[in-house]
LUMBATI-501531 format. One record per residue (C-alpha): residue number from 0; x, y, z. Coordinates in Angstrom, 2 decimals, always signed. Layout:
N
  num        X        Y        Z
  NUM        X        Y        Z
...
***
This chain:
554
  num        X        Y        Z
    0    +0.23    -0.34    -0.10
    1    +0.99    +3.36    -1.10
    2    +2.76    +5.04    +2.29
    3    +0.44    +8.26    +2.37
    4    -2.89    +6.35    +1.34
    5    -1.84    +4.08    +4.92
    6    -1.12    +7.16    +6.66
    7    -4.25    +8.93    +5.95
    8    -6.49    +5.72    +6.57
    9    -4.29    +5.51   +10.10
   10    -5.48    +8.87   +10.72
   11    -9.09    +8.16    +9.43
   12    -9.61    +5.51   +11.57
   13    -8.08    +7.20   +15.02
   14   -10.22   +10.13   +13.81
   15   -13.39    +7.82   +13.91
   16   -12.39    +5.86   +16.93
   17   -12.42    +9.16   +18.81
   18   -15.54   +10.14   +18.05
   19   -16.92    +7.39   +19.05
   20   -15.31    +7.52   +22.11
   21   -16.41   +11.29   +23.02
   22   -19.94   +10.82   +23.82
   23   -20.09    +7.69   +25.89
   24   -16.18    +8.78   +27.79
   25   -17.88   +11.95   +28.43
   26   -21.24   +11.18   +29.76
   27   -19.47    +8.74   +31.88
   28   -17.14   +11.26   +33.31
   29   -19.99   +13.16   +34.41
   30   -21.83   +11.00   +35.95
   31   -18.92    +9.86   +37.78
   32   -18.30   +13.64   +38.95
   33   -21.66   +14.22   +40.02
   34   -22.75   +11.08   +41.76
   35   -23.45   +11.42   +45.97
   36   -23.12    +7.77   +45.32
   37   -20.01    +6.29   +47.03
   38   -18.47    +2.74   +46.54
   39   -17.43    +0.51   +49.67
   40   -13.80    +0.70   +48.86
   41   -13.91    +4.30   +48.46
   42   -15.63    +4.79   +51.54
   43   -12.81    +2.74   +53.20
   44   -10.41    +4.98   +51.68
   45   -12.28    +8.29   +52.95
   46   -12.04    +6.53   +56.92
   47    -8.46    +5.83   +56.57
   48    -7.08    +9.42   +55.51
   49   -10.39   +11.07   +57.81
   50   -12.16   +12.98   +55.01
   51   -15.34   +14.14   +55.06
   52   -16.62   +12.65   +51.13
   53   -20.00   +14.86   +51.40
   54   -18.30   +17.85   +52.38
   55   -17.73   +20.09   +49.63
   56   -14.43   +22.29   +49.75
   57   -14.23   +26.25   +49.09
   58   -11.78   +27.00   +46.24
   59    -9.30   +28.02   +48.70
   60    -9.67   +24.47   +50.74
   61    -9.69   +22.58   +47.41
   62    -5.93   +24.64   +46.39
   63    -4.56   +23.60   +49.84
   64    -5.81   +19.99   +49.36
   65    -4.25   +20.22   +45.73
   66    -0.82   +21.50   +47.04
   67    -0.49   +19.77   +50.10
   68    -1.06   +16.37   +48.19
   69    +1.48   +17.55   +45.99
   70    +4.57   +18.56   +48.20
   71    +3.59   +15.05   +49.84
   72    +3.98   +12.95   +46.62
   73    +6.76   +15.25   +45.73
   74    +8.92   +14.07   +48.97
   75    +7.71   +10.85   +49.25
   76    +8.81    +9.75   +45.53
   77   +12.07   +11.90   +46.26
   78   +12.84    +9.41   +48.99
   79   +11.84    +6.09   +47.25
   80   +14.71    +7.16   +44.68
   81   +17.27    +8.41   +47.29
   82   +17.06    +5.00   +48.76
   83   +16.75    +2.80   +46.00
   84   +19.59    +0.60   +46.74
   85   +17.83    -0.79   +50.08
   86   +14.47    -1.84   +48.45
   87   +13.47    -4.99   +46.70
   88   +13.84    -5.52   +43.26
   89   +16.57    -2.85   +43.38
   90   +18.43    -4.97   +40.48
   91   +21.64    -3.77   +41.78
   92   +20.86    -0.21   +40.93
   93   +22.94    +2.58   +43.45
   94   +20.54    +5.35   +44.75
   95   +19.66    +8.34   +42.58
   96   +21.64   +10.88   +42.68
   97   +20.00   +14.51   +44.59
   98   +19.61   +16.23   +41.96
   99   +18.55   +14.04   +39.29
  100   +15.98   +12.15   +42.15
  101   +14.74   +15.68   +42.71
  102   +14.20   +15.93   +38.99
  103   +12.21   +12.81   +38.43
  104   +10.05   +13.31   +41.62
  105    +9.05   +16.93   +40.43
  106    +8.85   +15.77   +36.95
  107    +6.46   +12.58   +37.34
  108    +4.51   +14.38   +40.02
  109    +3.22   +17.53   +37.89
  110    +2.23   +15.02   +34.66
  111    +5.26   +16.31   +32.88
  112    +7.71   +13.07   +33.18
  113   +11.09   +14.86   +32.20
  114   +13.72   +11.80   +32.44
  115   +17.14   +13.09   +32.56
  116   +18.33    +9.43   +32.59
  117   +17.88    +6.13   +31.00
  118   +14.88    +4.57   +32.22
  119   +16.43    +1.04   +32.10
  120   +19.71    +1.71   +33.26
  121   +18.33    +3.91   +36.59
  122   +15.53    +2.55   +38.58
  123   +14.54    -0.48   +40.03
  124   +11.43    -2.18   +39.62
  125    +9.76    -1.57   +42.62
  126   +10.78    +2.08   +42.15
  127    +9.59    +2.21   +38.99
  128    +5.69    +0.69   +39.63
  129    +5.23    +1.99   +43.21
  130    +7.10    +5.15   +42.80
  131    +6.74    +6.15   +39.26
  132    +3.67    +4.49   +38.11
  133    +1.54    +5.49   +41.35
  134    +2.19    +8.88   +40.03
  135    +0.92    +8.66   +36.66
  136    -2.45    +7.67   +37.92
  137    -2.71   +10.32   +40.19
  138    -1.01   +13.24   +38.52
  139    -3.51   +12.39   +35.42
  140    -6.34   +12.52   +38.10
  141    -5.11   +15.72   +39.94
  142    -5.44   +17.86   +36.44
  143    -9.32   +16.23   +35.63
  144   -10.07   +17.07   +39.21
  145    -8.59   +21.11   +38.65
  146   -10.89   +21.38   +35.92
  147   -13.98   +19.71   +37.18
  148   -13.47   +22.30   +40.26
  149   -13.67   +24.95   +37.36
  150   -16.51   +23.74   +35.71
  151   -18.53   +23.72   +39.28
  152   -17.86   +27.34   +39.29
  153   -19.55   +27.84   +35.76
  154   -22.66   +25.05   +36.63
  155   -23.31   +26.37   +40.47
  156   -24.55   +29.80   +41.83
  157   -24.27   +31.79   +44.72
  158   -22.15   +29.21   +46.87
  159   -18.11   +29.20   +47.40
  160   -18.13   +25.47   +47.15
  161   -16.29   +23.66   +44.47
  162   -16.34   +19.86   +45.31
  163   -14.04   +17.86   +47.29
  164   -10.56   +17.36   +45.78
  165    -9.92   +14.08   +48.25
  166   -13.39   +12.27   +46.25
  167   -12.68   +13.81   +43.03
  168    -9.21   +12.03   +42.64
  169   -10.35    +8.92   +44.36
  170   -12.82    +8.23   +42.21
  171   -11.05    +9.27   +39.10
  172    -8.35    +7.20   +39.33
  173   -10.41    +3.81   +41.04
  174   -12.67    +4.06   +38.66
  175   -11.45    +5.09   +35.16
  176    -7.47    +5.22   +35.13
  177    -7.07    +1.79   +37.27
  178   -10.26    -0.22   +35.15
  179    -9.35    +1.40   +31.73
  180    -4.83    +1.14   +32.50
  181    -5.81    -3.06   +33.08
  182    -7.67    -3.55   +29.94
  183    -5.29    -2.07   +27.80
  184    -2.29    -3.10   +29.72
  185    -3.62    -7.24   +28.48
  186    -4.40    -6.24   +25.05
  187    -0.94    -4.84   +24.72
  188    +1.16    -7.79   +26.60
  189    -1.17    -9.64   +23.58
  190    +0.57    -7.77   +21.08
  191    +3.82    -8.44   +21.93
  192    +4.75    -6.15   +24.78
  193    +7.06    -6.40   +27.62
  194    +5.55    -7.41   +30.89
  195    +7.83    -9.38   +33.38
  196   +10.08    -8.89   +37.15
  197   +13.15    -9.65   +34.95
  198   +16.19    -8.07   +35.01
  199   +18.92    -7.89   +32.20
  200   +18.59   -11.16   +30.20
  201   +21.70   -12.47   +28.51
  202   +20.75   -13.87   +25.58
  203   +22.53   -15.40   +22.43
  204   +21.83   -13.69   +18.79
  205   +21.67   -15.26   +15.17
  206   +25.49   -14.68   +14.71
  207   +26.52   -16.22   +17.41
  208   +27.36   -13.37   +19.77
  209   +25.89   -12.04   +23.23
  210   +23.22    -9.10   +23.65
  211   +21.32    -8.12   +27.10
  212   +17.69    -7.78   +27.20
  213   +16.23    -5.61   +29.89
  214   +12.88    -6.95   +30.74
  215   +10.40    -5.43   +33.20
  216    +7.03    -4.05   +34.35
  217    +6.53    -2.32   +30.67
  218    +2.96    -2.91   +29.46
  219    +1.31    -2.04   +32.89
  220    +3.30    +1.51   +32.61
  221    +2.88    +2.12   +29.39
  222    -1.19    +2.16   +29.53
  223    -1.33    +4.50   +32.36
  224    +1.46    +6.58   +30.32
  225    -0.53    +7.13   +27.80
  226    -4.09    +7.58   +29.13
  227    -2.85    +9.68   +31.39
  228    -0.99   +12.03   +29.78
  229    +2.14   +11.42   +31.47
  230    +4.97   +10.30   +28.96
  231    +7.78    +8.39   +30.88
  232    +9.40    +5.62   +29.58
  233   +10.40    +2.49   +30.60
  234   +13.15    +2.69   +28.56
  235   +15.50    +5.38   +27.57
  236   +14.35    +5.11   +23.68
  237   +10.84    +5.71   +25.06
  238    +8.04    +4.25   +22.33
  239   +10.49    +3.93   +19.64
  240   +11.41    +0.60   +21.95
  241    +9.93    -2.60   +20.45
  242    +9.73    -3.61   +23.86
  243    +7.60    -0.68   +24.53
  244    +6.01    -0.19   +21.02
  245    +6.25    -3.26   +19.44
  246    +4.11    -3.53   +16.30
  247    +2.15    -1.00   +14.37
  248    -1.18    -1.63   +16.13
  249    +0.46    -0.51   +19.35
  250    +1.26    +2.73   +18.09
  251    -1.97    +3.66   +17.22
  252    -3.66    +2.25   +20.31
  253    -0.79    +4.27   +22.33
  254    -1.90    +7.45   +20.39
  255    -5.54    +6.44   +20.51
  256    -4.77    +6.25   +24.58
  257    -3.26   +10.03   +25.55
  258    -5.79   +11.44   +23.34
  259    -9.16    +9.98   +24.42
  260    -9.77   +11.57   +27.54
  261    -9.29   +15.22   +26.77
  262   -11.56   +14.39   +23.59
  263   -13.71   +12.82   +25.86
  264   -13.39   +15.76   +28.64
  265   -15.56   +18.56   +26.40
  266   -18.41   +16.36   +26.82
  267   -18.43   +15.85   +30.05
  268   -18.03   +20.10   +30.26
  269   -21.52   +20.50   +27.94
  270   -23.40   +18.00   +30.27
  271   -21.81   +19.49   +33.79
  272   -23.23   +22.94   +32.61
  273   -26.32   +21.79   +30.81
  274   -25.64   +23.04   +27.55
  275   -24.28   +20.21   +25.60
  276   -23.69   +22.84   +22.79
  277   -20.83   +24.67   +24.68
  278   -18.93   +21.15   +24.56
  279   -19.30   +20.79   +21.31
  280   -17.83   +24.13   +20.45
  281   -14.44   +23.36   +22.29
  282   -13.99   +20.12   +20.80
  283   -14.61   +21.87   +17.43
  284   -11.34   +24.10   +18.15
  285    -9.38   +21.15   +19.74
  286    -9.90   +19.79   +16.85
  287    -9.19   +21.89   +14.10
  288    -5.90   +22.31   +16.04
  289    -4.92   +19.18   +16.34
  290    -5.60   +18.10   +12.47
  291    -3.83   +21.12   +10.93
  292    -0.99   +20.30   +13.69
  293    -0.51   +16.88   +12.15
  294    -0.93   +17.70    +8.16
  295    +1.78   +20.23    +9.00
  296    +4.00   +18.16   +10.46
  297    +3.85   +15.47    +7.71
  298    +4.04   +18.11    +4.79
  299    +7.44   +19.14    +6.42
  300    +9.18   +15.76    +6.98
  301    +7.80   +14.44    +3.32
  302    +9.94   +17.15    +2.07
  303   +13.06   +16.07    -0.31
  304   +15.84   +18.41    -0.17
  305   +19.15   +16.83    -0.20
  306   +21.10   +13.77    -1.86
  307   +20.15   +11.57    +1.30
  308   +16.69   +12.47    +1.88
  309   +15.63   +12.11    -2.07
  310   +17.24    +8.49    -1.43
  311   +14.77    +7.98    +1.61
  312   +12.46    +9.26    +0.01
  313   +11.51   +11.76    +2.95
  314   +12.78   +13.17    +5.95
  315   +13.60    +9.65    +8.22
  316   +16.76   +10.08   +10.37
  317   +15.38    +9.62   +13.84
  318   +12.65    +8.00   +12.70
  319   +11.12    +4.50   +13.23
  320   +11.96    +2.35    +9.99
  321    +9.15    +0.52   +11.37
  322    +6.17    +3.34   +11.71
  323    +7.99    +5.27    +8.85
  324    +6.72    +9.08    +8.54
  325    +2.44    +9.36    +9.12
  326    +3.15    +7.24   +12.23
  327    +5.84    +8.85   +13.48
  328    +4.57   +12.52   +12.55
  329    +0.64   +12.01   +14.29
  330    +2.35   +10.59   +17.31
  331    +4.39   +13.84   +17.71
  332    +1.89   +15.86   +17.10
  333    -0.33   +14.21   +19.25
  334    +1.86   +14.26   +22.06
  335    +2.82   +17.86   +22.25
  336    -0.65   +18.27   +21.56
  337    -1.92   +16.97   +24.74
  338    +0.98   +16.92   +27.90
  339    +2.22   +13.32   +26.80
  340    +5.74   +13.67   +25.58
  341    +6.20    +9.95   +24.93
  342    +8.37    +9.91   +21.78
  343    +8.59    +7.41   +18.77
  344   +11.12    +9.36   +16.88
  345   +13.57   +11.82   +17.54
  346   +12.67   +15.14   +17.43
  347   +15.99   +17.03   +17.40
  348   +16.08   +15.31   +13.99
  349   +12.90   +16.78   +12.50
  350   +13.20   +19.34    +9.78
  351   +13.71   +22.84   +11.13
  352   +10.05   +23.80   +10.21
  353    +8.71   +20.23   +11.39
  354   +10.44   +21.05   +14.82
  355    +9.28   +24.13   +14.85
  356    +5.99   +22.98   +15.09
  357    +6.16   +20.50   +17.86
  358    +7.65   +23.57   +19.47
  359    +4.23   +25.73   +18.68
  360    +2.28   +22.85   +19.44
  361    +3.48   +23.06   +23.42
  362    +3.51   +26.96   +23.46
  363    -0.37   +27.23   +22.74
  364    -0.59   +25.67   +25.97
  365    -1.07   +22.04   +25.36
  366    -4.81   +22.60   +24.46
  367    -5.80   +20.85   +21.30
  368    -6.77   +18.70   +23.02
  369    -4.45   +18.98   +25.89
  370    -3.37   +16.80   +29.03
  371    -5.85   +14.94   +30.93
  372    -7.87   +18.23   +32.09
  373    -5.11   +20.68   +32.20
  374    -6.00   +20.56   +27.74
  375    -9.95   +21.77   +29.11
  376    -8.80   +24.09   +31.62
  377    -6.58   +25.99   +29.08
  378    -9.23   +26.00   +26.58
  379   -11.85   +27.05   +28.87
  380    -9.08   +30.33   +30.00
  381    -8.86   +31.01   +26.67
  382   -12.75   +31.07   +25.76
  383   -13.29   +33.38   +28.76
  384   -10.68   +35.67   +27.06
  385   -12.35   +35.34   +23.52
  386   -15.72   +36.27   +25.51
  387   -13.87   +39.62   +26.83
  388   -12.48   +40.70   +23.65
  389   -16.03   +40.06   +21.85
  390   -17.64   +42.36   +24.68
  391   -15.08   +45.04   +24.36
  392   -15.99   +45.14   +20.62
  393   -19.28   +46.29   +21.20
  394   -19.32   +47.72   +24.40
  395   -20.84   +44.98   +26.52
  396   -19.74   +43.60   +29.71
  397   -18.98   +40.19   +28.74
  398   -20.72   +36.85   +29.56
  399   -19.97   +33.70   +29.16
  400   -22.20   +30.73   +30.74
  401   -24.99   +32.53   +32.69
  402   -21.61   +34.29   +34.54
  403   -20.30   +38.07   +34.31
  404   -16.84   +38.66   +33.43
  405   -15.70   +41.71   +35.52
  406   -12.55   +42.47   +36.24
  407   -11.61   +39.48   +38.72
  408   -12.31   +37.03   +36.41
  409   -10.48   +38.47   +33.21
  410    -7.35   +39.21   +35.82
  411    -6.96   +35.33   +36.76
  412    -7.25   +34.45   +33.34
  413    -4.70   +36.73   +32.33
  414    -2.08   +35.57   +35.30
  415    -2.55   +32.14   +33.92
  416    -1.75   +32.92   +30.04
  417    +1.22   +35.08   +31.08
  418    +3.19   +32.81   +33.86
  419    +3.78   +29.68   +31.74
  420    +5.56   +32.18   +28.66
  421    +7.50   +34.19   +31.86
  422    +8.79   +30.74   +33.03
  423    +9.88   +29.46   +29.51
  424   +11.39   +32.65   +28.39
  425   +13.28   +33.76   +31.30
  426   +14.21   +30.31   +31.67
  427   +15.38   +29.79   +28.34
  428   +17.28   +33.73   +28.77
  429   +19.11   +32.44   +31.54
  430   +20.73   +29.31   +30.06
  431   +21.82   +31.02   +27.46
  432   +23.34   +33.72   +29.17
  433   +25.82   +31.28   +31.42
  434   +28.54   +29.60   +29.37
  435   +28.25   +26.21   +31.54
  436   +25.00   +25.98   +30.43
  437   +25.08   +27.08   +26.90
  438   +27.86   +23.83   +26.49
  439   +25.50   +21.50   +27.22
  440   +24.11   +21.96   +23.80
  441   +25.16   +19.51   +21.18
  442   +24.26   +22.12   +18.21
  443   +25.71   +25.33   +17.62
  444   +24.02   +28.67   +15.86
  445   +19.86   +27.78   +15.42
  446   +19.27   +24.86   +16.14
  447   +21.40   +25.10   +19.86
  448   +18.31   +27.85   +20.82
  449   +15.73   +25.93   +20.05
  450   +17.17   +22.42   +21.94
  451   +17.65   +24.94   +24.92
  452   +14.01   +26.77   +23.54
  453   +12.25   +23.28   +23.57
  454   +13.60   +21.85   +27.14
  455   +12.00   +25.05   +28.88
  456    +8.73   +24.70   +26.79
  457    +8.38   +21.35   +27.33
  458    +9.39   +21.44   +31.34
  459    +6.74   +24.58   +31.90
  460    +4.09   +23.32   +29.80
  461    +4.37   +19.67   +31.59
  462    +4.68   +17.68   +28.60
  463    +8.44   +15.76   +29.18
  464    +9.33   +15.35   +25.84
  465   +13.14   +16.86   +24.29
  466   +15.02   +17.65   +21.97
  467   +17.36   +14.98   +22.54
  468   +20.65   +16.95   +21.54
  469   +20.38   +18.95   +24.77
  470   +22.87   +17.19   +27.85
  471   +20.13   +18.22   +30.64
  472   +21.91   +16.04   +33.50
  473   +24.08   +18.40   +35.62
  474   +22.65   +19.61   +38.63
  475   +22.18   +23.07   +36.85
  476   +19.79   +21.92   +34.45
  477   +17.93   +19.58   +37.04
  478   +17.14   +21.98   +39.12
  479   +16.27   +24.86   +36.70
  480   +13.60   +22.42   +35.12
  481   +12.37   +20.64   +37.99
  482   +11.64   +24.54   +39.11
  483    +9.74   +25.19   +35.32
  484    +8.16   +22.13   +36.10
  485    +6.75   +22.68   +39.72
  486    +5.54   +26.20   +39.20
  487    +4.45   +25.04   +35.20
  488    +2.31   +22.94   +37.00
  489    +1.29   +24.56   +40.36
  490    +1.21   +28.68   +39.63
  491    -2.12   +27.92   +36.30
  492    -3.84   +25.43   +39.12
  493    -3.49   +28.27   +41.64
  494    -5.20   +30.72   +38.86
  495    -7.85   +28.02   +37.75
  496    -9.42   +27.12   +41.23
  497    -9.64   +30.74   +42.66
  498   -11.77   +31.82   +39.16
  499   -13.74   +28.39   +39.96
  500   -14.54   +29.80   +43.26
  501   -15.09   +33.88   +41.67
  502   -17.40   +31.66   +39.23
  503   -19.41   +29.90   +41.88
  504   -20.05   +32.76   +43.93
  505   -22.17   +34.81   +41.63
  506   -25.71   +34.88   +40.17
  507   -26.62   +33.63   +37.22
  508   -27.26   +36.51   +34.57
  509   -30.42   +36.07   +32.21
  510   -29.22   +35.63   +28.75
  511   -30.57   +38.40   +26.37
  512   -30.75   +39.60   +22.53
  513   -26.92   +40.75   +23.36
  514   -25.21   +38.23   +24.87
  515   -23.30   +36.75   +22.59
  516   -23.20   +32.97   +21.71
  517   -20.52   +30.88   +22.51
  518   -22.07   +27.68   +20.49
  519   -21.93   +28.69   +17.05
  520   -19.43   +28.35   +14.23
  521   -18.36   +32.05   +14.67
  522   -17.66   +31.48   +18.14
  523   -15.00   +28.75   +17.28
  524   -13.78   +31.02   +14.82
  525   -13.05   +33.49   +17.15
  526   -11.59   +31.25   +19.57
  527    -9.27   +29.11   +16.89
  528    -7.99   +33.24   +16.44
  529    -7.51   +34.10   +19.69
  530    -5.69   +30.63   +20.34
  531    -3.00   +31.49   +17.29
  532    -2.49   +35.32   +17.96
  533    -2.94   +36.40   +21.83
  534    -0.80   +32.73   +22.98
  535    +1.27   +32.09   +19.31
  536    +2.38   +35.45   +19.13
  537    +3.57   +35.64   +22.65
  538    +6.80   +33.05   +21.54
  539    +7.20   +34.50   +17.80
  540    +9.98   +36.11   +18.66
  541   +12.13   +32.93   +20.08
  542   +10.39   +31.09   +17.07
  543   +12.03   +33.85   +15.01
  544   +15.58   +33.42   +16.65
  545   +15.18   +28.94   +16.57
  546   +13.50   +27.01   +14.18
  547   +12.17   +29.89   +11.52
  548   +16.05   +31.27   +11.56
  549   +17.20   +27.74   +11.14
  550   +14.54   +27.01    +8.17
  551   +15.50   +30.39    +6.58
  552   +18.88   +28.89    +5.96
  553   +18.17   +25.76    +4.37
***
């Protein structure tokens, strides 16, 4: 079959599968997050941790719960790594160095999963399972819980209550993430993915030599890695490794998993606010941006300039020959449009403009469809800004879903939009200032700058993928990127929850002839424009110094 046709069919089948999942999964999530019934297992957990499951928290208490839970998780995971050499199934690995342990703990707790180490030669099986994989579940649940609080802010009125953090995280973990991950882990094992507790096994090759093959609990980590938009790989090669992604079918399933929750949450949003058309508008913008990203990336990687590229038929450097261009670019566009960060190809080897697309996906705030929960609350913040801009155009007080958007709400939205770019640009500028940190770049010139820009963009947006040319293993890089991940995760959550509390306290505003309809194609177009202009142009100077300059030079 022609590769272009095969790629088109793969993308089309993925769109169909996501469309079929959108309604049932979105409705299930809405039921899960609004039901007053607690399962017996859940009630036992609530008693164990001393939580009143029927008590709804104000946004300040919800935020304190998020921060406390994150702090305890970082400390636990840091200690787990530092004590690794004393634990069962350590495989003889030493304790993880302090700077790396800090970076990794923050990375997995913030749903970033940036890895400055090689998994198969650094982490024992117990740390992988009870440390990293557990955080894959919990960090995804926290992201969905926060956007749930924001949705309740829109849906409720004259109250300061936005839900119970502990109930939301428990339900999302036990009723959604765990059962779906178990099913897909079994499917992955049936497709040839590794799942055992072996260390490195010595085997004899066909030529009579020996080779060391590392085993481990790969399939169980892979399922939640993608479903929870986490992205950390068991192996250093991540989803390009044949033990972690053995066939084109597993590659397709991984892409489906990393997109399915984020594309279904707009349905949950529409259901919970009582107008599903609002969810349709949000998911339409997400789909438009995602399709455009995947199409542009495939186009740029199919260009044949140069002898080697003409011989290969496309820009095949850094691509797995098992997948080729279409499966690689579809994976790359999806993983950078969400906060997953898993890779089945080397992003550093993409063409200059192809790498620019990957950067731009993250710079948009990963909202198309974004991470588990974080993508939707990022898109809703931009929807608020769109309504505000439209209100300024016609001289009316902006309203969204029956709530007035005054100076308080716009301040929270503005701070949300400014927080991540500030972390990215300040971090990149600081790194480029010091000679020792610049020496970590594998390349000089625009491509070297792109490596540094990509690292801070990935960290602050909680993506976790890398350009691979940057040696980010020093104490400075581990600390700086760890801080970018931590503040890039928690600062936006502070503003989102503050906005949720502000909206929940309001009385509903009746719809009038002057109210902007936010469910029609006009609003979809306006929101898409705001995403591209307000957010995208923030980074234009840095993009001009990196991928655009490199593309022009070629």
